[in-house]
Every structure is written in C-alpha cells, then in structure tokens.
C-alpha positions in Angstrom: 0.0 0.0 0.0 1.3 3.5 -0.9 1.1 5.3 2.4 2.1 8.7 0.8 -0.9 8.6 -1.5 -3.2 8.0 1.4 -1.6 10.7 3.5 -2.0 13.1 0.5 -5.7 12.2 0.2 -6.3 12.8 3.9 -4.4 16.1 3.9 -6.3 17.4 0.9 -9.6 16.3 2.4 -8.9 18.0 5.7 -7.2 21.2 4.3 -10.4 23.3 4.2 -11.4 22.7 7.8 -7.9 23.8 8.9 -7.9 26.9 6.7 -11.3 27.9 8.1 -9.7 28.0 11.6 -6.6 29.9 10.4 -4.4 26.8 10.8 -1.8 25.8 8.3 -1.6 22.1 7.4 1.8 21.2 6.2 3.1 18.1 4.5 6.7 17.4 5.6 7.1 13.9 4.0 8.3 13.0 0.5 8.6 9.3 0.0 8.5 6.3 2.2 8.4 2.5 1.6 5.1 0.9 0.8 3.5 -1.0 3.7 1.4 -4.1 4.0 -1.9 -2.8 5.6 -5.6 -2.3 4.9 -5.7 1.1 3.0 -9.3 1.7 4.1 -8.4 1.3 7.8 -5.2 3.4 7.5 -7.2 6.2 5.7 -9.8 6.2 8.5 -7.1 6.4 11.2 -5.3 9.3 9.5 -8.6 11.2 8.9 -9.6 10.7 12.6 -6.2 12.0 13.7 -6.4 15.1 11.5 -10.1 15.7 12.5 -9.2 15.5 16.2 -6.2 17.8 15.6 -8.5 20.4 13.9 -11.3 20.1 16.4 -9.1 20.4 19.5 -7.0 23.4 18.1 -8.1 26.4 20.1 -5.4 28.8 18.8 -5.4 30.6 15.5 -2.3 31.2 13.4 -0.9 27.8 14.1 0.5 25.0 12.1 -0.1 21.2 12.1 2.7 19.2 10.4 2.3 15.8 8.9 5.5 13.8 8.4 6.4 10.2 7.6 9.7 8.4 7.6 11.1 5.0 7.2 12.2 3.3 10.4 13.7 -0.1 10.0 10.9 -2.3 8.8 8.2 0.2 9.6 6.9 3.6 8.5 6.6 6.2 11.3 3.9 8.9 10.8 4.1 12.0 12.9 1.4 14.6 13.3 2.4 17.6 15.4 0.9 20.9 16.2 2.5 24.2 16.9 0.7 27.4 17.5 2.9 30.4 16.7 2.8 32.0 20.2 4.2 28.8 21.7 6.7 28.1 19.0 8.1 31.7 19.1 9.0 31.4 22.8 5.8 32.9 24.3 5.5 30.0 26.7 8.6 31.0 28.8 
C-alpha cells in the first residue's frame, strides 16, 4: 500500500477545515516505503487524527505538520501541532 498517496488524500480532504480555523496544514514527507496494511483502515485512522487535531485546536495562526519516515521495517507517521505563540517562545 502506498502510504504517501493515502496521506496526501487525507491532507487534501482536511485542508479546508484547517484553513477555516486559520491553521496551516503542512506536509513534511516526501517518499517512504510501501507498507502491508488495509488502506481503508489506514485512511480512516489518518482522517480521525487530522479531524481530532483540527477540532481540538483552540489557537489561531498555528501549524499542524504531517510527516512520515522509514524506520527499519516500519513507517513512522508524525502529526504535530505548533501554535505560533508557543513556538516563538511565548510560553517562557
């Protein structure tokens, strides 16, 4: 299964919801190995994670990054959020 294609589909599908809240959704991945998994279930998992990230985001002007990397015999997918105030040192 091509995980990058599924990630791309999910990011495109969620992009509008993030934009409506003033949140940038960034893809940080390029290519990773194919994996052996059920594409329907993987798509559902990614959409749930992105939906949860968008719904729980209470700050505007933030960024949610989606990344993927090969890690031995697995693919690691990372979704992280960073609102600008926090990332610019406002939390100190």
